[in-house]
C-alpha positions in Angstrom: 19.0 23.8 252.0 17.3 25.4 249.2 15.3 24.5 246.7 17.3 25.1 244.4 20.4 23.2 246.0 17.9 20.1 246.3 17.5 19.6 242.7 20.6 19.9 241.9 21.6 17.2 244.3 19.1 15.4 242.5 19.9 16.0 239.4 23.3 15.0 240.0 22.5 12.6 241.8 20.8 10.9 238.6 23.6 12.2 236.2 25.9 9.9 237.9 23.8 7.5 238.0 23.4 7.3 234.7 26.5 7.1 233.9 27.4 4.6 236.0 24.1 2.9 234.3 26.0 3.3 230.9 29.5 2.3 231.7 28.0 -0.9 233.3 26.2 -1.8 230.8 29.3 -1.0 228.4 32.0 -3.1 229.9 29.1 -6.4 229.6 29.1 -5.4 226.0 32.7 -5.3 225.2 34.1 -7.3 227.9 36.4 -4.9 228.6 36.9 -2.3 231.2 38.8 0.9 229.9 37.2 1.4 225.9 39.0 5.3 226.1 42.7 6.5 227.3 40.8 9.3 230.0 39.4 5.8 231.6 42.5 4.0 232.1 45.8 5.9 231.4 48.2 3.3 232.7 46.4 0.5 231.4 46.2 1.6 228.6 49.6 2.6 228.2 50.6 -0.9 228.8 47.5 -2.3 226.7 48.9 -0.6 223.7 52.3 -2.4 224.6 50.2 -5.1 224.7 49.0 -4.8 221.2 52.6 -3.7 219.3 54.9 -6.8 220.7 50.9 -9.2 220.0 51.5 -8.0 216.4 54.7 -9.5 216.7 54.1 -12.3 217.9 51.6 -12.7 215.6 54.6 -12.2 212.7 56.6 -14.3 213.8 54.2 -16.9 213.6 53.6 -16.7 210.2 57.1 -16.5 209.4 57.9 -19.6 211.6 54.7 -21.4 209.6 55.7 -20.5 206.5 59.4 -22.1 206.6 58.7 -24.9 208.6 57.0 -27.2 206.2 59.9 -26.6 203.8 62.3 -27.1 206.2 60.3 -30.3 206.6 60.6 -31.4 203.3 64.1 -30.2 202.1 65.0 -32.7 205.4 63.4 -35.3 203.8 64.3 -34.8 200.2 67.9 -34.8 201.8 67.2 -38.2 203.6 65.9 -39.6 200.7 69.2 -38.8 198.7 71.4 -40.8 201.7 68.8 -43.3 200.6 69.6 -43.5 197.0 73.4 -43.5 197.7 73.6 -45.6 199.8 71.7 -48.2 197.3 74.4 -46.3 195.0 76.9 -48.0 197.3 75.5 -51.8 197.4 75.9 -51.5 193.9 79.0 -50.6 193.1 80.1 -53.4 195.7 78.8 -55.6 193.7 80.0 -54.1 190.4 83.5 -54.7 191.7 83.1 -58.1 192.8 84.2 -59.5 189.7 80.6 -59.4 187.9 81.8 -62.1 184.5 78.5 -60.9 183.0 79.6 -57.5 180.5 75.4 -57.1 180.5 74.9 -57.4 184.5 78.1 -54.9 183.9 75.7 -52.8 182.5 72.4 -53.2 184.3 73.9 -52.2 187.0 75.2 -49.4 185.5 72.1 -48.3 184.5 70.8 -49.1 187.5 73.5 -46.3 189.0 72.4 -44.4 186.7 68.9 -43.7 187.3 70.0 -43.3 190.7 72.2 -40.2 189.1 68.8 -39.7 187.7 66.9 -39.4 191.0 68.9 -37.2 192.7 69.1 -34.5 190.5 65.2 -34.5 190.7 65.3 -34.4 194.0 68.2 -30.9 193.9 65.3 -30.1 191.8 62.6 -30.0 194.3 60.5 -27.1 194.3 57.5 -26.3 197.2 54.6 -24.5 195.5 56.9 -23.6 193.0 60.1 -22.7 195.2 62.7 -24.5 194.5 64.6 -25.6 197.7 67.7 -25.9 196.4 68.4 -22.9 194.3 70.1 -20.4 197.0 67.3 -17.1 196.6 66.9 -18.2 192.6 63.1 -18.8 190.7 64.5 -22.0 188.5 65.5 -25.2 188.7 68.8 -25.6 190.3 70.0 -28.3 188.1 69.8 -28.4 184.4 71.8 -31.0 182.1 74.9 -30.3 180.7 77.0 -32.4 178.6 80.3 -30.1 178.8 80.4 -31.3 183.4 81.9 -34.5 184.5 78.5 -34.9 186.3 76.6 -34.4 183.1 74.9 -31.1 185.6 76.0 -27.7 186.4 74.6 -25.7 188.6 72.5 -22.5 187.9 71.0 -21.3 191.6 72.9 -18.8 193.5 75.1 -19.5 196.2 72.8 -16.8 198.6 70.4 -18.4 202.1 67.7 -17.1 203.6 67.0 -16.3 207.6 63.8 -15.8 208.7 63.0 -13.5 211.6 61.4 -15.8 214.3 61.9 -13.5 217.3 62.7 -10.2 219.1 66.6 -10.1 218.0 66.0 -14.3 216.6 66.4 -15.8 213.2 67.5 -18.6 211.8 68.6 -19.3 208.8 66.2 -21.9 206.4 68.2 -22.9 203.5 71.1 -24.2 201.8 72.2 -23.8 198.5 72.3 -26.7 196.1 75.7 -26.0 194.7 76.9 -26.6 198.6 74.8 -29.5 199.0 74.6 -31.3 195.9 78.2 -30.2 193.5 81.0 -28.6 195.9 84.0 -28.7 195.7 85.6 -31.9 197.3 82.2 -33.3 198.1 80.7 -34.0 194.6 77.4 -35.6 195.1 76.8 -35.9 191.6 79.8 -35.7 190.0 80.2 -39.1 192.5 77.3 -40.6 191.1 79.1 -40.2 187.8 82.1 -41.4 188.4 81.1 -44.7 189.6 78.2 -44.7 185.9 81.2 -44.1 184.3 83.3 -47.3 186.2 81.0 -48.9 185.7 80.6 -49.5 182.1 84.3 -49.8 181.9 84.6 -52.6 184.3 87.9 -51.5 185.9 87.4 -52.8 189.4 89.8 -50.4 190.4 87.9 -47.9 189.4 84.6 -48.9 190.4 86.6 -49.6 194.1 87.3 -46.2 193.8 84.1 -44.5 192.3 81.7 -46.7 196.1 84.3 -44.9 198.2 83.2 -41.4 196.7 80.1 -42.4 196.8 80.6 -43.5 200.7 81.9 -39.9 201.7 79.0 -38.9 199.8 76.4 -40.6 202.2 77.8 -38.9 205.0 78.4 -35.6 203.5 74.3 -35.0 202.2 73.5 -36.7 206.0 76.0 -33.6 207.1 73.6 -31.6 205.2 71.0 -33.7 206.4 71.6 -32.7 210.2 71.7 -27.9 209.5 67.6 -29.0 209.0 67.2 -31.0 211.0 68.9 -27.9 213.7 66.7 -25.7 211.9 63.7 -27.7 211.8 63.9 -28.0 216.1 64.9 -24.8 216.4 61.7 -23.8 214.5 59.4 -26.0 216.1 61.3 -25.1 220.1 60.6 -21.6 219.2 57.1 -21.9 217.4 55.9 -24.0 221.1 57.3 -20.2 222.4 55.5 -18.4 220.2 52.2 -19.9 221.5 52.6 -19.8 225.1 53.0 -16.5 224.5 50.2 -15.7 222.9 48.8 -17.0 225.9 50.7 -14.6 228.2 49.6 -11.8 226.7 46.0 -12.7 225.8 45.9 -12.7 229.1 47.7 -10.0 230.4 45.6 -7.8 228.0 42.2 -9.2 230.0 43.8 -8.4 233.2 44.4 -4.8 232.0 41.9 -3.6 230.2 38.9 -7.1 230.3 36.1 -7.6 233.0 35.1 -10.2 234.2 31.7 -11.4 232.8 30.3 -12.4 236.1 31.0 -9.5 237.8 30.0 -7.2 234.8 26.6 -8.5 235.6 26.6 -7.8 239.3 27.5 -4.1 238.2 25.2 -3.8 236.4 21.9 -5.2 238.1 23.7 -3.0 240.9 23.8 0.4 238.7 20.6 -0.3 237.5 18.6 0.0 240.4 20.6 2.1 241.6 19.4 4.4 239.1 16.3 3.6 239.0 16.2 4.8 243.4 18.0 8.1 241.9 15.1 8.5 239.5 12.4 7.6 241.6 13.6 9.7 243.9 13.4 13.0 241.8 10.2 11.8 241.1 9.0 12.7 244.0 10.8 15.7 245.1 11.5 17.5 241.6 7.9 17.8 240.9 7.1 19.3 244.7 10.1 22.3 244.6 9.4 23.3 240.7 5.5 24.0 242.8 6.9 25.8 244.9 8.9 27.7 242.3 5.6 28.3 240.8 3.3 29.0 243.9 3.5 33.5 244.9 5.0 34.2 248.0 3.0 35.0 251.1 
């Protein structure tokens, strides 16, 4: 083999060992076996898909987090409303029992009026400045209105909100307050107001009718609460799924382009050894071949 060939081979070996060393250093530093598409086109293409899906999962997770506490609060509020209505039925039943004292009857009416005020306050509950039961409205859904039979009118809208929490999966997370508190045929506020009026009048028959209306309202509000409980269950289940999906995608990313730290360290040590050997060989041979070029021909 000629001197030129020997030199070229040594230089090629040195370049190859240096490249291998650089790769080993980069893999240990980054924890990735692929840093450029050209190093692994298939893995890189799959990694692009992985990155896109990871972004989607992150967004869905944020969406769940953004609405879950609101849904939980709404469910809790309606549970408290059911408790208030149950108390109103108890008071109404007491009033229908034939209390002789007018002052006692008025005191019961006053207590039920307090319950009505509390339920309206519940209907106007807001979380971080957003009203739970105003549809997509930005103002308190119920305001005092003397012209209304219940004494209050709904000023929100009838819109609902659905949130994307997965691919082709949306969850409705609210109901307009008009559907919950003042629906036609199920007017919760109206039933409480009627009970107050009946207690103030002292008419046993009117009180009994009003009590039955409030009792029906208890079941109706319970049905609306079930909507929020179901939404809460859906969101929690999806949150668990998204957490697992995050782990799965992270593992997949590691399998595609990741490198085991111990393996990377061994590879680096081996690359350093091979590079040192190549440099040592070049140090011995290249000066001699250079002298051969410099020596005059015989």
